[in-house]
KOLMARBA-839433 format. One record per residue (C-alpha): residue number from 0; residue in one letter; z, x, y. Coordinates in steps of 0.25 Angstrom, whole numbers. Each point is the difference from the previous one (the first is absolute). Layout:
<nodes>
+-----+--------+-------+-------+-------+
| num | residu |    c3 |    c1 |    c2 |
+-----+--------+-------+-------+-------+
| NUM |      A |     Z |     X |     Y |
...
+-----+--------+-------+-------+-------+
</nodes>
This chain:
<nodes>
+-----+--------+-------+-------+-------+
| num | residu |    c3 |    c1 |    c2 |
+-----+--------+-------+-------+-------+
|   0 |      M |    65 |    31 |   -98 |
|   1 |      A |    -1 |   -13 |    -7 |
|   2 |      E |   -14 |    -5 |    -5 |
|   3 |      P |    -8 |    -3 |    13 |
|   4 |      K |    -2 |   -14 |     3 |
|   5 |      G |    -4 |    -9 |    12 |
|   6 |      V |    -6 |     2 |    14 |
|   7 |      M |     9 |     6 |    11 |
|   8 |      V |    -4 |    -1 |    15 |
|   9 |      F |     7 |     9 |    10 |
|  10 |      G |     3 |    -9 |    11 |
|  11 |      E |     1 |     4 |    15 |
|  12 |      S |     8 |    -8 |    10 |
|  13 |      V |    -1 |    -2 |    15 |
|  14 |      Q |    12 |    -4 |     7 |
|  15 |      G |     6 |    -8 |   -12 |
|  16 |      T |   -14 |    -7 |    -4 |
|  17 |      L |   -10 |     4 |   -10 |
|  18 |      A |   -11 |     9 |     5 |
|  19 |      A |   -14 |    -6 |    -1 |
|  20 |      I |    -5 |    11 |    -9 |
|  21 |      S |    11 |    -3 |   -10 |
|  22 |      G |    -5 |   -15 |    -1 |
|  23 |      E |   -14 |     5 |    -3 |
|  24 |      L |     6 |     9 |   -11 |
|  25 |      L |     8 |   -11 |    -6 |
|  26 |      G |   -13 |    -9 |     0 |
|  27 |      C |    -7 |    11 |    -8 |
|  28 |      G |    12 |     3 |    -8 |
|  29 |      K |     1 |   -14 |    -5 |
|  30 |      Q |   -14 |     0 |    -5 |
|  31 |      L |     2 |    13 |    -8 |
|  32 |      A |    14 |    -5 |    -5 |
|  33 |      D |    -7 |   -13 |    -5 |
|  34 |      A |   -11 |     8 |    -7 |
|  35 |      L |    11 |     8 |    -7 |
|  36 |      K |     9 |   -12 |    -2 |
|  37 |      E |    11 |     8 |     6 |
|  38 |      E |     9 |    -2 |    12 |
|  39 |      L |    -2 |     4 |    14 |
|  40 |      V |    11 |     7 |     7 |
|  41 |      C |     2 |     5 |    14 |
|  42 |      I |     9 |    11 |     5 |
|  43 |      L |     5 |     0 |    15 |
|  44 |      V |     7 |    13 |     5 |
|  45 |      G |     6 |     1 |    14 |
|  46 |      S |    12 |    -5 |     8 |
|  47 |      Q |     2 |   -15 |     4 |
|  48 |      L |   -11 |    -5 |    -8 |
|  49 |      G |     3 |   -14 |     6 |
|  50 |      D |   -10 |   -11 |    -6 |
|  51 |      A |   -10 |    10 |    -6 |
|  52 |      P |     5 |    -2 |   -14 |
|  53 |      K |    -1 |   -15 |     1 |
|  54 |      N |   -14 |     2 |     6 |
|  55 |      A |    -4 |     9 |   -12 |
|  56 |      I |     4 |   -11 |    -9 |
|  57 |      A |    -8 |   -11 |     8 |
|  58 |      A |   -12 |    10 |    -1 |
|  59 |      G |     0 |     0 |   -15 |
|  60 |      A |    11 |    10 |    -5 |
|  61 |      D |     8 |    -4 |   -12 |
|  62 |      K |    11 |     9 |     3 |
|  63 |      V |     3 |     9 |    12 |
|  64 |      Y |     8 |    13 |    -1 |
|  65 |      T |     7 |     4 |    13 |
|  66 |      V |     6 |    13 |     4 |
|  67 |      E |     7 |    -1 |    13 |
|  68 |      D |     7 |    12 |     7 |
|  69 |      A |     2 |     4 |    15 |
|  70 |      M |    -7 |    13 |    -4 |
|  71 |      L |   -12 |    -7 |    -3 |
|  72 |      A |    -1 |    -7 |    13 |
|  73 |      D |   -12 |     9 |     4 |
|  74 |      Y |   -10 |     5 |   -10 |
|  75 |      Q |     2 |    14 |    -4 |
|  76 |      T |    -7 |     7 |   -12 |
|  77 |      D |    12 |     6 |    -7 |
|  78 |      S |     9 |   -13 |     0 |
|  79 |      Y |   -11 |    -9 |    -4 |
|  80 |      L |    -5 |     9 |   -11 |
|  81 |      M |    14 |     1 |    -5 |
|  82 |      V |     1 |   -15 |    -1 |
|  83 |      M |   -14 |    -3 |    -6 |
|  84 |      E |     1 |    11 |   -10 |
|  85 |      K |    13 |    -6 |    -5 |
|  86 |      A |    -5 |   -14 |     1 |
|  87 |      I |   -13 |     3 |    -8 |
|  88 |      K |     9 |     6 |   -11 |
|  89 |      D |     9 |   -12 |    -1 |
|  90 |      I |   -10 |   -11 |     1 |
|  91 |      S |   -12 |     7 |    -7 |
|  92 |      P |   -12 |    -8 |     5 |
|  93 |      R |   -13 |     1 |    -6 |
|  94 |      I |    -7 |     0 |    14 |
|  95 |      L |     5 |     4 |    14 |
|  96 |      L |    -8 |    -5 |    12 |
|  97 |      M |     3 |     6 |    14 |
|  98 |      G |    -7 |    -3 |    13 |
|  99 |      Q |   -10 |    10 |     6 |
| 100 |      T |     9 |     1 |    12 |
| 101 |      S |     7 |    12 |     7 |
| 102 |      I |    11 |    -2 |   -10 |
| 103 |      G |    -8 |    -2 |   -12 |
| 104 |      R |    -9 |    12 |     3 |
| 105 |      D |    12 |     9 |     1 |
| 106 |      L |     9 |    -5 |   -11 |
| 107 |      A |   -10 |    -4 |   -11 |
| 108 |      P |    -6 |    15 |    -3 |
| 109 |      R |    14 |     6 |     0 |
| 110 |      L |     6 |   -11 |    -9 |
| 111 |      A |   -12 |     1 |   -10 |
| 112 |      F |     2 |    15 |     0 |
| 113 |      R |    15 |    -2 |    -3 |
| 114 |      L |    -3 |    -9 |   -11 |
| 115 |      G |   -12 |     8 |    -6 |
| 116 |      V |   -10 |   -11 |     1 |
| 117 |      G |   -13 |    -3 |     6 |
| 118 |      L |    -3 |    -7 |    13 |
| 119 |      A |   -12 |    -7 |     6 |
| 120 |      M |     1 |     0 |    16 |
| 121 |      D |    -7 |   -10 |     9 |
| 122 |      T |    -5 |   -10 |   -11 |
| 123 |      V |    -8 |   -13 |     4 |
| 124 |      E |     0 |    -7 |   -14 |
| 125 |      L |     9 |     0 |   -12 |
| 126 |      S |    -1 |    -7 |   -13 |
| 127 |      I |     5 |     1 |   -14 |
| 128 |      D |    -9 |     5 |   -12 |
| 129 |      P |     1 |   -11 |   -10 |
| 130 |      Q |    -1 |    10 |   -12 |
| 131 |      S |     9 |    11 |     4 |
| 132 |      R |     9 |    -8 |    10 |
| 133 |      L |    -1 |    12 |    10 |
| 134 |      L |    -1 |    -2 |    15 |
| 135 |      Q |   -15 |     3 |     5 |
| 136 |      E |     1 |     5 |    14 |
| 137 |      T |   -12 |     0 |     9 |
| 138 |      R |    -1 |     8 |    12 |
| 139 |      P |   -11 |     5 |    10 |
| 140 |      V |    -5 |    13 |    -2 |
| 141 |      Y |   -10 |     9 |     8 |
| 142 |      G |     4 |    -5 |    13 |
| 143 |      G |    -1 |   -15 |    -4 |
| 144 |      N |   -14 |     1 |    -5 |
| 145 |      A |     4 |    -3 |   -14 |
| 146 |      R |    11 |    -5 |    -9 |
| 147 |      A |     7 |     6 |   -12 |
| 148 |      I |     9 |    -5 |   -10 |
| 149 |      F |    12 |     8 |    -5 |
| 150 |      V |     9 |    -2 |   -11 |
| 151 |      S |    14 |     7 |    -3 |
| 152 |      E |     6 |     0 |   -14 |
| 153 |      A |    14 |     4 |     5 |
| 154 |      F |    10 |   -10 |     4 |
| 155 |      P |     3 |    -5 |    10 |
| 156 |      Q |   -14 |    -1 |     5 |
| 157 |      I |     1 |     2 |    15 |
| 158 |      A |   -10 |    -5 |    11 |
| 159 |      T |     0 |    -1 |    15 |
| 160 |      V |    -8 |   -12 |     5 |
| 161 |      R |    -8 |    -1 |    12 |
| 162 |      S |     5 |   -10 |    11 |
| 163 |      K |    -8 |   -13 |     0 |
| 164 |      A |    -7 |     3 |   -13 |
| 165 |      M |     9 |   -10 |    -8 |
| 166 |      S |     3 |   -14 |     4 |
| 167 |      P |    15 |    -5 |     0 |
| 168 |      L |     4 |   -13 |    -7 |
| 169 |      A |     3 |   -12 |     8 |
| 170 |      P |    16 |     1 |     2 |
| 171 |      D |     8 |    -9 |    -9 |
| 172 |      A |    13 |    -2 |     6 |
| 173 |      S |     5 |    -9 |   -12 |
| 174 |      K |    -3 |    12 |   -10 |
| 175 |      Q |    13 |     5 |    -7 |
| 176 |      G |     2 |    15 |    -3 |
| 177 |      E |    11 |    10 |    -2 |
| 178 |      V |     5 |    10 |    10 |
| 179 |      I |     7 |    12 |    -7 |
| 180 |      P |     7 |    10 |     9 |
| 181 |      L |    -2 |    15 |    -5 |
| 182 |      K |    10 |    10 |     2 |
| 183 |      V |    -6 |    14 |     3 |
| 184 |      E |    10 |    11 |     4 |
| 185 |      L |    -7 |     8 |    11 |
| 186 |      D |     3 |    14 |     2 |
| 187 |      P |     0 |     3 |    16 |
| 188 |      S |    -2 |    15 |    -3 |
| 189 |      K |   -13 |    -2 |    -6 |
| 190 |      I |    -6 |    -8 |    12 |
| 191 |      R |    -6 |    11 |     7 |
| 192 |      T |    -5 |    -8 |    13 |
| 193 |      K |     7 |    -8 |    10 |
| 194 |      V |    -7 |   -11 |     9 |
| 195 |      L |     5 |     4 |    14 |
| 196 |      Q |    -8 |   -11 |     8 |
| 197 |      T |    -9 |   -11 |    -3 |
| 198 |      V |   -10 |    -4 |    11 |
| 199 |      K |    -7 |   -13 |    -1 |
| 200 |      E |   -15 |    -1 |     4 |
| 201 |      E |    -2 |   -10 |    12 |
| 202 |      L |   -10 |   -10 |    -5 |
| 203 |      A |    -7 |   -10 |     8 |
| 204 |      G |    -7 |   -12 |    -7 |
| 205 |      I |    -3 |    -1 |   -15 |
| 206 |      K |     3 |    11 |    -9 |
| 207 |      L |   -14 |     6 |    -5 |
| 208 |      E |     4 |    -1 |   -15 |
| 209 |      D |     4 |   -15 |     2 |
| 210 |      A |   -11 |    -5 |     8 |
| 211 |      Q |   -10 |   -10 |    -5 |
| 212 |      T |   -10 |     3 |    10 |
| 213 |      I |    -4 |    15 |     3 |
| 214 |      I |   -10 |     5 |    11 |
| 215 |      C |    -3 |    14 |    -4 |
| 216 |      G |    -7 |    10 |    10 |
| 217 |      G |    -8 |    12 |    -4 |
| 218 |      R |    -6 |    12 |     6 |
| 219 |      G |   -11 |    -9 |     6 |
| 220 |      I |    10 |    -7 |     9 |
| 221 |      G |    -2 |    13 |     9 |
| 222 |      G |    14 |     2 |     6 |
| 223 |      P |    14 |    -6 |     3 |
| 224 |      E |    -6 |   -11 |     9 |
| 225 |      G |    -7 |    -7 |   -11 |
| 226 |      F |    12 |    -2 |    -8 |
| 227 |      K |     6 |    -8 |    12 |
| 228 |      Q |   -11 |   -10 |    -3 |
| 229 |      L |     3 |     0 |   -15 |
| 230 |      E |    15 |    -3 |     4 |
| 231 |      E |    -4 |   -12 |     8 |
| 232 |      L |    -8 |    -6 |   -11 |
| 233 |      A |    12 |     3 |   -10 |
| 234 |      K |     9 |    -8 |     9 |
| 235 |      V |   -10 |   -12 |     0 |
| 236 |      L |     0 |     1 |   -15 |
| 237 |      K |    14 |     3 |    -2 |
| 238 |      G |    -3 |    13 |    -7 |
| 239 |      A |     2 |    15 |     1 |
| 240 |      V |    -8 |    11 |     4 |
| 241 |      G |    -3 |    12 |    -9 |
| 242 |      A |    -9 |    12 |     0 |
| 243 |      S |    -8 |     9 |    -9 |
| 244 |      R |     4 |    15 |     0 |
| 245 |      P |    -9 |     6 |    12 |
| 246 |      P |     6 |    -9 |    11 |
| 247 |      C |    14 |     5 |    -5 |
| 248 |      D |    -4 |    14 |    -1 |
| 249 |      N |    -6 |    -1 |    15 |
| 250 |      G |    13 |    -5 |     5 |
| 251 |      W |    -6 |   -14 |     4 |
| 252 |      V |    10 |    -7 |    -8 |
| 253 |      P |    13 |     3 |    -7 |
| 254 |      D |     0 |     6 |   -14 |
| 255 |      T |     8 |   -12 |    -5 |
| 256 |      T |   -12 |    -9 |     2 |
| 257 |      Q |    -9 |     8 |   -10 |
| 258 |      I |    -5 |    -7 |   -12 |
| 259 |      G |    -5 |     7 |   -12 |
| 260 |      L |     3 |     9 |   -11 |
| 261 |      T |     9 |     9 |     9 |
| 262 |      G |     4 |   -11 |     8 |
| 263 |      K |     5 |   -15 |    -2 |
| 264 |      I |    -5 |    -9 |   -12 |
| 265 |      V |    -3 |   -14 |     5 |
| 266 |      A |    -5 |   -13 |    -6 |
| 267 |      P |    -1 |   -10 |    10 |
| 268 |      E |    -8 |   -14 |    -1 |
| 269 |      L |    -9 |     5 |    11 |
| 270 |      Y |    -4 |    14 |     3 |
| 271 |      I |   -10 |     3 |    12 |
| 272 |      A |    -5 |    14 |     0 |
| 273 |      V |    -6 |     4 |    14 |
| 274 |      G |    -8 |    13 |     1 |
| 275 |      V |     6 |     4 |   -14 |
| 276 |      S |   -10 |     8 |    -8 |
| 277 |      G |     7 |    -3 |   -13 |
| 278 |      S |     4 |    13 |    -7 |
| 279 |      S |     5 |    -1 |   -14 |
| 280 |      Q |    14 |     5 |     6 |
| 281 |      H |     1 |   -11 |     9 |
| 282 |      L |    -5 |   -11 |    -9 |
| 283 |      A |    11 |     4 |   -10 |
| 284 |      G |     9 |    -5 |    10 |
| 285 |      C |    -6 |   -13 |     3 |
| 286 |      S |    -7 |    -4 |   -14 |
| 287 |      G |    10 |   -11 |    -3 |
| 288 |      S |    -4 |    -8 |    13 |
| 289 |      K |    -5 |   -14 |    -4 |
| 290 |      N |   -11 |    -1 |    11 |
| 291 |      V |    -6 |    13 |     6 |
| 292 |      V |    -8 |    -2 |    13 |
| 293 |      A |    -8 |    12 |     5 |
| 294 |      I |    -5 |     2 |    14 |
| 295 |      N |    -9 |    13 |     1 |
| 296 |      K |   -13 |     4 |     7 |
| 297 |      D |    -4 |     9 |   -12 |
| 298 |      A |    -6 |   -10 |   -10 |
| 299 |      E |     2 |    11 |   -11 |
| 300 |      A |    15 |     2 |     2 |
| 301 |      N |     7 |     0 |   -13 |
| 302 |      I |    10 |   -11 |     5 |
| 303 |      F |   -11 |   -11 |    -2 |
| 304 |      K |     0 |     3 |   -15 |
| 305 |      E |    15 |    -5 |     0 |
| 306 |      A |    -1 |   -11 |    11 |
| 307 |      R |    -2 |   -15 |    -4 |
| 308 |      F |    -6 |    -2 |    14 |
| 309 |      G |    -7 |    10 |     9 |
| 310 |      V |    -5 |     1 |    14 |
| 311 |      V |   -10 |    11 |     4 |
| 312 |      G |     2 |     3 |    15 |
| 313 |      D |     8 |     6 |    11 |
| 314 |      W |    14 |    -4 |    -1 |
| 315 |      K |     1 |    -1 |    15 |
| 316 |      Q |    -9 |   -12 |     0 |
| 317 |      V |     4 |    -6 |   -13 |
| 318 |      L |    15 |     0 |     1 |
| 319 |      P |     1 |    -7 |    13 |
| 320 |      A |    -9 |   -11 |    -4 |
| 321 |      F |     8 |    -1 |   -13 |
| 322 |      A |    13 |    -1 |     7 |
| 323 |      E |    -5 |   -11 |     9 |
| 324 |      K |    -5 |    -8 |   -12 |
| 325 |      V |    14 |     2 |    -7 |
| 326 |      K |     7 |    -5 |    13 |
| 327 |      E |    -9 |   -12 |     1 |
| 328 |      L |     2 |    -4 |   -15 |
| 329 |      L |    15 |     2 |     2 |
| 330 |      A |     1 |    -8 |    12 |
| 331 |      G |    -9 |   -11 |    -6 |
+-----+--------+-------+-------+-------+
</nodes>
């Protein structure tokens, strides 16, 4: 490979537009590239990429490499690994950023192994060491109770980045950039899996990861009936309902609503935790929230240590009064 240079973002696209996580990666990548005084590039892999390359340039990329093929319409480990291994060897980036998504979690470790380099998964902060010019990768350890900084000396330095941990740049539609098609010969015989069917999840209301307001219920809610009250408040606030692990384990709500280290990572403007004790695993999933409001009858609950505002009391009494006040304020 040529001398490693520049920052590369592995972009993901959804129906021809750039995925939100890719905008976040480009925002972070721009800061790293500026610190290195090198360029920021994005690679997009798929079929019918549509406006995604243009979106990537508007989001900060100096160049966008595209690999389009009918065999890349659905993510499959073998085909995407072939593409990325070839692209990395051709472009030779100093740093590669990928999202901590279902694709990133699957592809990044395999790619790092193929290339013989290190990998930091689920990072929440990235910076350039001014002396060594190496990437410093910060990630949670011990269930989110501490953070550790990792450094790899092999190139490319690869890191997956937690959703909502970074902020995207404001899109600049006037920004100019180069779109470069890459030709990668795919060998169908090496693709060992085949997508037979795709089933889309039916979603009512706002997607949990995209919600600016989240009302999260914990074990203290007591059962599925309590979550109906949370849903009513969420509608008033135009937000979404989430849950800690116990309600999901008990079958009160679907597993897709779980927030935490083993669930979804969220970073809304307002996070209302109702009957949530505040375990480290749960807090790891909502620590990026701008404002945390906790309602719990246990004054010693750990959630109060993270909350900006807290109410000690029975949520069955507190929440209805709060909901009425919110309706009153919105009406006025």
